[in-house]
C-alpha positions in Angstrom: 101.1 34.0 128.0 101.1 33.5 132.1 100.0 36.5 134.2 103.4 37.7 135.7 104.4 36.5 139.1 102.9 38.9 142.0 103.7 38.9 145.8 100.2 38.3 146.4 100.2 36.1 143.8 103.0 34.0 146.3 101.1 34.9 149.3 98.7 33.2 147.9 101.1 29.9 146.9 102.2 29.9 150.4 98.4 29.1 151.1 97.3 26.8 149.4 101.0 24.8 150.2 102.6 25.6 146.2 106.3 25.8 146.2 108.3 29.0 145.1 111.0 28.2 142.5 113.8 31.3 142.5 117.3 30.8 141.2 119.8 34.0 141.3 120.8 35.3 138.2 123.2 38.5 136.9 122.4 38.4 132.8 119.6 38.9 130.4 120.9 35.4 128.5 120.6 33.7 131.6 117.0 35.9 132.8 115.3 34.8 130.3 116.1 31.1 130.2 115.2 31.2 133.2 111.9 33.0 132.4 111.3 30.0 130.3 111.7 27.1 132.6 108.7 28.4 135.4 111.3 30.3 137.5 108.9 32.3 140.0 111.7 34.9 142.0 114.7 35.3 140.1 116.6 37.1 142.2 119.5 39.5 141.5 122.5 38.6 144.2 124.7 40.3 145.6 126.4 36.7 145.5 127.6 38.4 142.3 130.9 39.7 143.7 131.7 36.0 144.2 130.9 34.4 141.1 130.5 37.1 138.2 133.2 39.5 140.3 135.3 37.1 141.7 135.3 38.7 145.0 136.2 36.8 148.2 133.0 37.9 150.0 129.6 40.7 148.6 131.0 43.7 150.3 132.7 45.2 147.4 128.9 44.7 145.2 128.3 48.5 145.3 124.7 49.9 144.2 125.9 50.5 140.9 126.7 47.4 140.6 123.7 46.0 141.9 121.5 48.6 139.5 123.7 47.4 136.4 123.2 43.5 136.6 119.1 43.8 137.9 118.5 45.8 134.7 120.5 43.5 132.5 117.7 40.8 133.9 115.1 43.3 133.8 114.9 43.0 130.2 114.8 39.3 129.2 112.2 38.6 132.6 108.6 39.1 131.0 107.1 36.9 134.3 109.2 36.0 137.5 109.4 38.8 139.7 112.5 40.6 140.2 113.9 40.7 143.7 117.1 42.8 143.9 119.8 42.9 147.1 120.5 45.9 148.5 124.0 45.9 148.5 126.5 45.9 152.3 126.0 49.9 153.6 123.5 50.7 150.8 120.6 50.9 154.0 122.5 51.9 156.8 119.1 54.7 157.4 116.0 54.8 156.4 116.4 57.7 154.2 119.6 56.1 153.0 118.1 53.0 152.2 115.6 54.5 150.3 117.7 56.5 148.0 119.0 52.8 147.2 115.5 51.2 146.4 114.5 53.8 144.3 117.4 53.5 142.5 116.7 49.8 142.4 113.4 50.3 140.9 113.3 53.6 138.6 116.8 52.1 136.6 117.1 48.8 137.3 113.1 47.4 137.1 113.2 46.0 140.6 110.1 44.7 142.1 111.2 44.0 145.8 114.7 44.8 147.4 116.1 42.4 149.9 118.0 43.6 153.1 119.9 41.5 155.7 119.2 40.8 159.4 116.5 41.6 161.8 115.2 43.4 163.9 117.7 46.2 163.9 116.5 46.6 160.2 112.4 47.3 161.5 113.1 51.3 161.0 114.0 50.7 157.5 111.5 47.9 156.7 108.5 49.9 157.6 109.8 53.5 155.6 110.1 51.3 152.4 107.0 49.8 153.1 105.3 52.6 153.5 106.9 53.9 150.4 105.5 51.2 148.7 108.7 48.8 147.8 108.1 46.0 149.0 110.9 44.4 151.0 112.1 41.0 151.2 114.1 40.0 155.0 117.5 38.2 154.9 117.8 36.0 158.4 120.0 32.8 159.0 123.7 33.5 157.6 124.0 36.6 156.4 126.7 36.9 154.3 127.3 41.0 154.6 128.4 40.4 158.4 131.0 38.0 157.2 133.8 39.4 159.6 131.5 39.8 162.6 130.7 36.0 162.2 134.2 35.1 161.2 133.0 32.0 158.5 130.2 30.8 156.9 128.2 28.6 159.2 124.9 27.1 159.8 123.3 29.8 162.1 121.0 28.9 164.8 121.5 25.6 166.3 121.8 26.6 169.9 118.4 27.5 171.8 119.1 30.9 172.1 119.8 31.9 168.8 117.2 29.7 167.0 114.8 32.0 169.2 116.5 34.6 167.8 116.0 34.4 164.4 112.0 33.2 165.2 111.5 36.0 167.2 113.5 38.2 164.1 111.5 36.3 162.0 108.0 37.4 163.2 109.0 40.8 163.5 110.3 41.3 160.3 106.7 40.2 159.1 104.9 42.3 161.3 106.6 45.3 160.1 106.0 44.7 156.4 108.0 42.9 154.5 106.6 40.0 152.2 108.9 37.7 151.7 111.4 35.8 153.9 114.8 34.3 152.8 115.7 31.6 154.8 119.7 30.6 154.6 122.2 28.4 156.5 119.5 27.0 159.1 118.7 23.8 160.4 115.5 22.6 158.7 113.3 22.4 162.1 113.5 26.3 162.8 112.8 26.7 159.3 110.0 24.2 159.8 108.5 26.5 162.7 109.0 29.9 161.4 107.1 29.0 158.1 104.2 27.5 159.7 104.0 30.8 162.3 104.4 33.5 159.9 102.2 35.1 157.1 104.5 35.6 155.0 106.5 33.0 152.0 109.5 32.2 153.2 112.4 30.9 150.5 115.1 28.3 152.2 119.2 28.0 151.0 120.4 25.5 153.2 117.4 25.3 155.4 115.4 22.3 154.3 112.4 21.2 152.7 109.8 22.6 154.6 110.1 26.6 153.7 107.4 27.4 150.6 110.2 28.4 148.3 114.1 27.7 147.5 116.8 29.5 146.0 120.6 28.5 144.6 122.8 30.9 142.9 123.2 30.3 140.1 126.6 28.9 139.4 125.7 26.5 142.0 123.0 25.0 141.0 124.9 24.5 137.2 128.4 22.9 139.0 129.4 25.8 137.4 130.5 27.1 140.8 134.1 25.5 142.2 132.5 25.5 145.8 131.1 22.7 147.5 128.4 23.4 148.8 126.4 20.5 151.2 122.6 22.9 150.5 123.5 22.7 146.5 123.3 20.1 143.9 124.2 20.3 140.5 121.8 19.9 138.1 123.3 20.0 134.7 124.7 16.6 135.2 122.1 14.2 133.9 120.3 16.8 132.1 121.1 17.5 128.4 122.0 21.0 128.4 120.7 24.3 130.5 117.4 24.6 130.5 116.7 21.0 130.5 119.0 21.2 134.5 116.8 24.3 135.2 113.1 23.0 134.0 114.9 19.6 136.2 115.5 22.5 139.0 111.6 24.0 139.2 110.1 20.5 138.6 112.1 19.0 141.6 111.2 22.3 144.2 107.6 21.6 143.1 107.3 17.6 144.3 109.1 18.3 147.2 111.9 16.5 145.6 114.6 19.2 146.4 115.7 19.6 149.2 116.1 16.6 150.4 117.8 15.5 153.8 121.3 15.1 152.5 120.8 18.6 151.2 119.6 19.9 154.7 121.0 21.0 158.0 119.8 19.3 161.4 119.3 21.4 165.1 121.6 18.3 166.6 124.3 17.7 164.5 127.6 18.4 164.9 
């Protein structure tokens, strides 16, 4: 059996330019299939609010929901690293974040937790890291900020916002974050961040130059009603779900996915 994926192992993959394949997951059946297909990072995302619960945003997802689904995934995964989202309003202070993360680790079996935000989260990242809880940052489009943003849209296209995202990426890395998700930003910005920070970057709608890629499970199987430019239906042209996941892993590893058609340029209108 291949050794379990670890954070040092993911860092080694970045250093040798080996792409990291990640998918979201919410149940044991899918977790076992993803694990066997070679997915390195299984993300138990608060996107379950959209694709499992039928909610319009991720904001209704609770910590209890996240613990339950993380535990379901953890029971079936043997090799992949389990990364779980801290849901909306569950990490407002370092102490609250520590309580929430402890539940995800103890009850859910998570090996790392993900939170949204940049410089405003540095105290939390440092505190969790000091307590030996690995943290994944999340920059660019942040779904938990949808009411402030007003709509889901590409972030970092103007010079000022791109500079802020770049600075936040560096600050999160310096604060102790182990991974960084970059969502819906221009590929040029994602490329620059990936070349600058010492930690692996995992992109979704951020182009081919990230150290790895993640997609929502239902989106990559064509099960979602959402028509997302940065995603691809891997079930089309393959005989079944197992083959679709294997195709996804293969295309991420070889650099075929994402293609230019799945990316956003800085100067696009």
